[in-house]
C-alpha positions as CSV (number, residue, x, y, z in Angstrom):
1,M,85.2,104.3,110.1
2,A,88.4,103.0,109.0
3,L,90.6,100.8,111.0
4,D,92.1,98.7,108.2
5,G,96.2,99.7,107.8
6,T,99.1,99.1,109.6
7,W,99.9,100.0,113.4
8,T,102.4,101.4,115.5
9,Q,102.1,101.3,119.3
10,E,103.4,103.6,121.3
11,V,106.5,102.9,123.2
12,T,106.7,103.6,126.8
13,E,109.8,102.8,128.8
14,G,111.3,99.5,128.6
15,S,109.4,98.3,125.9
16,P,110.2,98.0,122.3
17,A,108.7,98.7,119.1
18,V,105.6,97.1,118.3
19,T,103.8,97.0,114.9
20,W,100.5,96.4,114.0
21,W,98.5,95.3,111.1
22,I,94.4,95.1,111.4
23,R,92.0,94.5,108.9
24,T,88.4,94.8,109.4
25,S,85.3,93.1,107.8
26,G,81.7,94.5,108.8
27,D,81.9,94.8,112.8
28,C,84.4,91.8,112.8
29,V,88.4,93.2,113.5
30,W,91.4,91.1,113.0
31,G,94.9,92.0,114.1
32,A,98.4,90.6,114.3
33,S,101.6,92.1,115.5
34,K,105.0,91.7,116.0
35,V,107.5,93.1,118.6
36,E,110.3,95.5,115.9
37,V,113.5,95.1,118.2
38,F,114.6,91.6,120.1
39,A,116.8,90.9,122.6
40,S,120.1,89.2,122.6
41,D,118.0,86.0,124.4
42,P,114.1,87.1,123.3
43,F,113.0,84.3,125.8
44,A,114.2,86.6,128.4
45,D,113.0,89.9,127.6
46,T,110.3,89.9,124.7
47,P,107.1,88.8,126.5
48,D,104.0,89.9,124.0
49,S,106.9,89.8,121.1
50,V,103.7,87.5,118.9
51,Q,100.2,88.7,118.7
52,N,97.3,88.1,117.8
53,L,94.0,90.2,118.0
54,R,90.2,89.2,116.9
55,G,86.9,90.9,118.3
56,Q,83.9,92.7,117.9
57,I,83.4,96.6,116.6
58,R,80.5,97.1,119.0
59,T,78.1,101.0,118.4
60,D,79.5,102.5,121.3
61,F,83.0,102.3,119.4
62,V,84.3,99.5,121.8
63,I,85.8,96.6,120.3
64,E,85.2,93.7,122.3
65,G,87.4,90.3,121.7
66,E,90.5,88.8,122.9
67,I,94.1,88.7,122.2
68,V,96.3,85.5,121.7
69,L,99.9,85.6,123.3
70,L,101.8,83.1,121.3
71,G,105.4,84.3,122.7
72,P,108.6,84.1,123.2
73,S,108.0,85.1,126.6
74,R,109.3,84.3,129.9
75,F,106.4,83.3,131.6
76,F,105.6,80.9,128.9
77,M,106.8,78.3,126.4
78,A,104.3,76.8,124.4
79,A,101.0,77.3,124.8
80,P,99.2,80.0,123.8
81,I,97.4,82.5,126.8
82,Y,93.9,83.9,125.5
83,A,93.3,87.0,127.6
84,P,89.9,89.2,127.2
85,V,90.9,92.8,125.8
86,R,88.7,95.8,125.6
87,I,89.7,98.5,123.3
88,L,88.3,102.1,122.8
89,I,88.4,104.0,119.8
90,E,89.2,107.4,120.3
91,F,90.0,110.2,118.7
92,D,93.3,112.4,119.8
93,D,93.9,115.8,119.6
94,A,94.9,116.0,115.9
95,G,91.7,114.4,115.4
96,E,93.3,110.9,114.2
97,I,91.8,107.6,115.6
98,V,93.9,106.1,118.5
99,L,93.0,102.4,119.6
100,R,93.5,102.1,123.4
101,E,93.3,99.2,125.7
102,D,90.9,100.2,128.5
103,R,92.6,99.2,131.6
104,V,95.1,100.8,134.4
105,Y,98.6,99.1,133.9
106,G,99.1,97.0,137.8
107,V,95.6,97.1,138.7
108,E,93.2,94.1,138.0
109,G,91.6,94.3,134.2
110,P,90.8,92.1,131.5
111,R,94.7,91.0,130.6
112,C,95.6,91.6,134.2
113,L,93.7,88.9,136.8
114,D,96.5,89.6,139.2
115,P,98.5,92.8,139.4
116,S,101.1,91.4,141.2
117,G,101.3,88.6,138.7
118,Y,102.7,89.0,134.9
119,C,101.0,92.0,133.6
120,P,101.2,93.7,129.7
121,R,101.2,97.6,129.9
122,P,98.4,98.7,128.5
123,F,98.6,99.6,124.6
124,V,98.5,102.7,122.6
125,L,98.0,102.3,118.6
126,R,98.3,105.0,116.0
127,L,97.9,104.4,112.2
128,Q,100.7,104.1,110.7
129,A,99.7,103.7,106.9
130,A,96.2,102.7,105.9
131,F,95.9,99.9,103.0
132,G,92.3,99.4,101.5
133,N,90.3,96.0,101.2
């Protein structure tokens, strides 16, 4: 399964566009992302503006790993936040690979330990451009 490439995160209401770069080796996966559009005050408006992903692809088409939130964020200033993540490898109606974070917004889960606190929207990634090894 070819996950190596540039991925675009689906934009939901109120969230900026995000580009992810993902690379695999065997069952290991790494990724990095950045927000495409920053507000005039990035510390006030763009949580999750820089993220890193690392994990392992399991045989059931699930990536188990963690995301490191590096900021800037209105919720933290300097210390990174490590959050467990579970990503489903799916196929959309057109047969394209889609990566979907496995949780429901506002419900307790891997990156939303307290639904009343900061809880980033679950992401959906679609392949923009593949690259080889």
